[in-house]
Structure formats: C-alpha cells, structure tokens
C-alpha positions in Angstrom: 68.1 95.1 126.7 65.4 96.2 124.2 63.2 93.5 122.8 60.2 95.1 121.2 60.1 96.7 117.8 60.8 100.4 117.4 57.6 102.4 117.7 56.3 105.4 115.8 53.5 107.7 116.8 51.9 111.0 116.1 50.4 114.0 117.9 48.4 116.7 116.2 49.5 119.5 118.5 53.2 118.7 118.2 52.9 118.3 114.5 51.5 121.9 114.3 54.5 123.2 116.2 57.3 121.2 114.4 57.9 122.1 110.8 57.3 119.4 108.2 60.7 120.2 106.7 63.8 120.0 109.1 66.6 122.6 109.2 68.6 120.5 106.7 65.8 120.6 104.1 64.6 117.0 104.6 60.8 116.4 104.7 59.7 114.5 107.7 58.5 110.9 106.8 55.0 109.5 107.2 54.5 108.2 110.7 57.0 110.6 112.1 56.6 110.7 115.9 56.1 114.5 116.4 55.2 114.2 120.1 58.4 112.2 121.0 60.5 114.4 118.8 59.2 117.6 120.6 59.9 116.0 124.0 63.4 115.0 122.9 64.2 118.4 121.4 63.1 120.2 124.6 65.8 118.2 126.4 68.4 118.2 123.6 68.4 122.0 123.0 69.6 122.4 126.6 72.5 120.1 125.9 73.3 121.9 122.6 73.3 125.3 124.3 75.7 123.9 127.0 78.0 122.3 124.4 78.0 125.5 122.2 79.4 127.5 125.1 82.1 124.9 125.9 83.1 124.7 122.2 83.3 128.5 121.8 85.6 128.7 124.7 87.8 125.8 123.4 88.0 127.4 119.9 88.8 130.8 121.3 92.0 129.4 122.9 93.2 127.7 119.7 92.0 127.6 116.2 93.8 124.2 115.8 92.0 121.4 117.6 94.8 119.2 119.0 94.2 115.5 119.7 93.6 115.1 123.4 91.3 113.3 125.9 89.4 116.6 126.3 88.8 117.1 122.6 87.8 113.4 122.2 85.3 113.9 125.0 83.9 117.1 123.5 83.5 115.5 120.0 81.8 112.4 121.5 79.3 114.7 123.2 78.6 116.5 119.8 79.9 119.4 117.8 77.4 122.3 117.6 76.3 122.9 114.0 77.9 126.3 113.8 81.4 124.8 114.5 80.9 121.4 112.8 82.5 122.3 109.4 85.5 124.0 111.0 86.1 121.1 113.5 85.7 118.4 110.8 88.1 120.2 108.5 90.7 120.4 111.3 90.5 116.9 112.9 90.3 115.0 109.5 93.3 116.7 108.1 91.2 118.2 105.3 92.1 121.7 106.3 95.9 121.0 106.1 95.6 119.3 102.7 93.5 122.2 101.3 96.1 124.7 102.5 99.0 122.7 101.1 97.2 122.6 97.7 95.9 126.1 96.8 93.9 126.1 93.6 94.0 122.3 93.3 90.2 121.8 93.7 89.4 124.2 90.8 92.1 122.6 88.5 90.6 119.1 89.0 87.1 120.4 88.5 88.2 121.9 85.1 89.9 118.7 84.1 87.0 116.5 85.3 84.5 118.4 83.2 86.4 117.3 80.1 85.7 113.6 81.0 82.3 113.0 79.3 81.9 109.5 80.8 82.5 110.8 84.3 80.2 113.8 83.9 77.4 111.5 82.5 77.7 109.1 85.5 77.4 112.0 87.9 74.5 113.7 86.1 72.6 110.4 86.0 72.5 110.4 89.8 71.8 114.0 90.5 68.0 113.8 90.5 68.2 110.6 92.6 70.0 112.3 95.4 67.8 113.1 98.3 64.4 113.4 96.5 63.0 114.1 100.0 65.2 117.2 100.4 63.9 120.5 99.1 67.4 122.0 98.7 68.4 119.4 96.1 65.3 119.8 93.9 65.9 121.5 90.6 63.2 124.1 91.2 64.7 125.1 94.6 65.7 128.8 94.7 69.3 128.0 95.6 69.4 124.4 94.2 72.4 122.4 95.5 72.6 120.1 92.5 75.2 122.2 90.7 77.4 122.2 93.8 76.9 118.5 94.2 77.8 118.0 90.5 81.0 120.0 90.7 82.3 118.2 93.9 81.6 114.8 92.4 83.2 115.6 89.1 86.3 117.1 90.7 86.6 114.1 93.1 86.2 111.7 90.2 89.1 113.2 88.4 91.2 113.6 91.6 90.7 109.9 92.4 90.6 108.4 88.9 91.0 104.8 90.1 87.6 105.2 91.7 85.9 107.8 89.5 82.3 108.0 90.5 80.4 105.3 92.4 76.8 105.2 93.6 76.6 106.2 97.2 79.2 109.0 96.9 76.4 111.4 95.9 74.7 111.0 99.3 77.8 111.4 101.3 78.8 114.5 99.3 75.3 115.9 99.7 75.6 115.7 103.5 79.0 117.4 103.3 77.6 120.2 101.3 74.7 120.7 103.7 77.1 121.0 106.6 80.0 123.0 104.9 77.9 125.2 102.5 81.2 125.3 100.7 82.2 123.4 97.5 86.0 123.3 98.1 85.6 122.2 101.8 83.1 119.5 100.8 85.7 118.2 98.3 88.5 118.0 100.8 86.2 116.4 103.4 85.1 113.8 100.8 88.8 113.1 100.1 89.4 112.7 103.9 86.6 110.2 104.1 87.1 108.1 101.0 90.8 108.4 100.6 92.0 108.2 104.2 89.3 107.2 106.7 87.5 104.6 104.5 90.2 103.4 102.1 88.9 100.9 99.4 85.2 101.3 100.3 84.7 102.8 96.9 87.4 101.1 94.8 86.1 99.2 91.8 86.2 95.9 93.7 84.9 97.6 97.0 87.3 95.3 98.8 87.4 97.6 101.9 83.6 97.5 102.2 83.5 93.7 101.8 86.2 93.2 104.4 84.5 95.4 107.0 81.2 93.6 106.6 83.0 90.3 107.4 84.8 92.0 110.3 81.4 93.0 111.7 80.3 89.4 111.4 83.3 88.3 113.5 82.6 91.0 116.1 79.0 89.9 116.4 80.1 86.3 116.9 82.4 87.5 119.6 80.0 90.0 121.3 76.4 89.0 120.4 76.8 85.2 119.5 73.1 84.4 119.6 72.5 86.8 116.7 75.5 85.4 114.8 74.0 81.9 115.3 70.6 83.1 114.0 72.2 84.6 110.8 74.0 81.4 110.2 70.9 79.3 110.8 68.9 81.2 108.2 71.7 81.6 105.8 71.6 85.4 105.9 74.9 87.0 104.7 75.9 90.2 106.5 76.1 92.1 103.2 72.3 91.7 102.8 71.5 93.6 106.0 74.4 96.0 106.6 75.9 97.0 103.2 73.9 100.2 103.0 74.9 101.1 106.6 78.5 101.0 105.6 78.4 102.3 102.1 76.2 105.3 102.9 77.6 105.8 106.4 74.1 105.5 107.8 72.6 108.2 105.5 68.9 107.4 104.9 69.2 104.7 107.5 69.3 106.8 110.7 67.9 110.3 111.4 70.0 113.2 110.0 71.1 114.6 113.4 72.2 111.1 114.6 74.2 110.6 111.4 76.0 113.9 111.9 76.8 113.0 115.5 78.2 109.7 114.2 80.3 111.6 111.6 81.6 113.9 114.3 83.3 110.9 115.8 84.1 109.2 112.5 86.2 112.2 111.4 88.1 112.2 114.7 88.4 108.5 115.6 88.2 106.8 112.3 86.2 103.9 110.8 85.9 101.8 114.0 83.0 104.1 114.9 80.9 102.4 112.2 81.4 99.1 114.0 80.4 100.7 117.3 77.1 102.0 115.8 76.3 98.7 114.1 77.1 96.6 117.2 75.0 98.9 119.4 71.9 98.7 117.1 72.2 94.9 117.1 72.8 94.5 120.8 70.0 96.9 121.8 67.5 95.0 119.6 69.0 91.5 120.2 65.8 90.0 121.6 63.7 91.6 118.8 66.1 90.2 116.1 66.0 86.7 117.7 62.2 86.6 117.2 62.9 86.1 113.5 61.6 82.8 112.1 63.1 82.8 108.6 65.3 84.5 106.1 62.9 87.4 105.2 62.1 87.9 108.9 65.8 88.5 109.7 66.0 91.1 106.9 62.9 92.9 108.0 64.1 93.0 111.6 67.3 94.7 110.5 65.3 97.3 108.7 63.1 98.0 111.7 66.0 98.4 114.2 67.1 101.6 112.5 63.8 103.4 113.2 62.1 104.7 116.3 63.0 106.5 119.6 66.4 104.9 120.3 68.0 106.4 117.2 66.0 109.6 117.2 67.4 110.5 120.7 70.9 111.0 119.2 72.6 112.2 122.4 71.5 109.1 124.4 72.3 106.8 121.4 75.8 108.2 121.0 76.5 107.6 124.7 75.4 104.0 124.2 77.8 103.3 121.2 80.8 103.9 123.5 79.4 101.6 126.2 77.3 98.8 124.7 79.9 97.1 122.4 82.6 97.1 125.2 86.2 97.2 124.2 86.9 97.6 120.5 90.6 98.1 120.0 92.2 99.3 116.8 94.6 96.3 117.0 91.7 93.8 117.0 90.1 95.5 113.9 93.4 95.6 112.0 93.9 91.9 112.7 90.4 91.0 111.6 90.7 93.2 108.5 94.0 91.6 107.5 92.5 88.1 107.9 89.4 88.8 105.7 91.4 90.8 103.2 93.7 87.8 102.7 90.7 85.5 102.4 88.8 87.7 99.9 91.8 88.3 97.7 92.5 84.5 97.6 89.0 83.9 96.3 89.5 86.3 93.3 
C-alpha cells in the first residue's frame, strides 16, 4: 500500500533528450520528472513493440474485432496508437453506426451551423480547450480548432436534448488527436455520450450525479477507512471526483494513461471509471488518511493523480484490474438504480 505523496523530480540530461512537447502536442508541465519518464519509456517501448506485432497479426486475420477473452486481454494490455482509432471504432459500435448512416454527419453539421445559440456556446469554449496543446492554438500551422468546432456543432444538433456542455470539448479534442478524422471523432463521441455514459451530459447530469454516489458506496464497501474520513470531514464525493468523471480523467492523469483507460472504456463500458477511481484511492489510502480537515482531504485527492504511479501507465492499468477486486455489472446496476431513484425523488 502506498502512503507517501506522489513525487516529482527533474534531470537535466533526460530533459535534453525528451522533447518539451509530447507526440500529442501537449507541453510538459513544470516539475515534470524527465528522469523517471525516460526510464519508464525505455521499458514501455519494448512492451509497445511487442503489442504492435500481436495486434497486427490479430487484425490481419479479421478486420472485425469480435468480443472474446483474447480481445479483452489484448485491449487491457493496450492498443498501439497506429491501431487505436480503428479498434475504438469497431468495439464501440461507432463504425457500424457510421456505415448505417452515410452522409449523416455532414447533414447534422450543416443544420447545426444554423443554430446561432449552439454555435456561440461552442465558439466560447474553443480557446479554452487545451491551452497547453500546440495543435489547438489558433496560430498552429494545422490548427485543430475548426475540426473541434465542427464535431461539437454537429453533435449538439444530433443530440439536441444535450446540445453543448462544458467538458465535451476536452473529450472531443482527445478523440480528434487519436482519429485525425472529423466524422470518426463524431461517431466516437456519440458512442461515449449516447451509449457508454448515458445521462452524464444531460441538462440535469443525472448519470454523473448517480455515478459519484455509486463510487461513494463502493469506497464504503472496499476502502471503508476513506469513506469514514470523508464523512467525518463532511466532504461530498462530487467535490473531489466530479472532474474525474465528467472529463474521463483528461487533464487529471497523463495523456497516455488516459488513452489506455479509454481503450478499456470503449470495450468494457463505464465500470472502468470506477476501477480507476478505486485504484487511485486504494493505492494512496494511507496518504489520504493523513488529512486533518476538509481542505486537506481535497488537496490529497488532487495529489494522488500525479507522480510515478499514474505515469507508468502499463503498470497502473494492470493494477486497476486487481486492486478493486470483484466489480460486477450487476452490482453497479443495482447501486445506480438505488441512487437514481433517490436523486429523482429529491427533485
């Protein structure tokens, strides 16, 4: 069990070798541990090379990735970046929906652009999307803002009951970085918000509220000392984990770790979010329990998303399927039903 705070460091030599901007266009933050990252990458690149060979063989046999124990195991061990878009599209159902609806994306984009209120809401957030990413800056040679604008406007018209909500811009931005394709990003966004995470982005955000309460119940069950601490200091779960859920760990965890989480999210569904949250809390249980008051608890939860544990994404992803123990779909459905009923009764 980890008890100390996540640590950061630096190393001049490693810093000279590792670019200040990563392959996705994100600037590395102040205090970035270049030495640890270099050591991790030297090990992880071996894993990636091995996985790439296995995935290439699998995809040569069949362009469709059927659900199986083997495919689940492959996805949990990570999808190589060159295959990530293709596999996400297949396992999420986005590919099938896109093929059944030829021309649909372009039609909703045209209609969406006629909605001034929707367009204004999207435009307002464009410059706020990833200010630390060079690809989303207006002065970038191939600025991704117009692509982001189009996907969000199209989705806002497609799902008019939701329209545009803050947080969707970050999720869509990641999808664009991976797919490099407007239409595919749209259908993956539809898979996430319309199928995998229903009601997270509805006007009442009922799905988001329910899942935060479900996490609270799971912590009571699996990490009771932390649940007792939260209750003792009157800290509501929404204060410490709402951004984890609504942004699917974007800007919370390192980009490669987020993409590894999303590999599993597209295949196994939303229970992956609980596995990640429970692993973070369990790994840093002793550190969290050092909190003496309300602000301390909030600070501890910010700290546990930094450092070596979450940077070493391959090791971290192995932990999320071990540390929380059993987490059945039936249990989550029951807890969701309970909290949904309670929340709706309060309205």
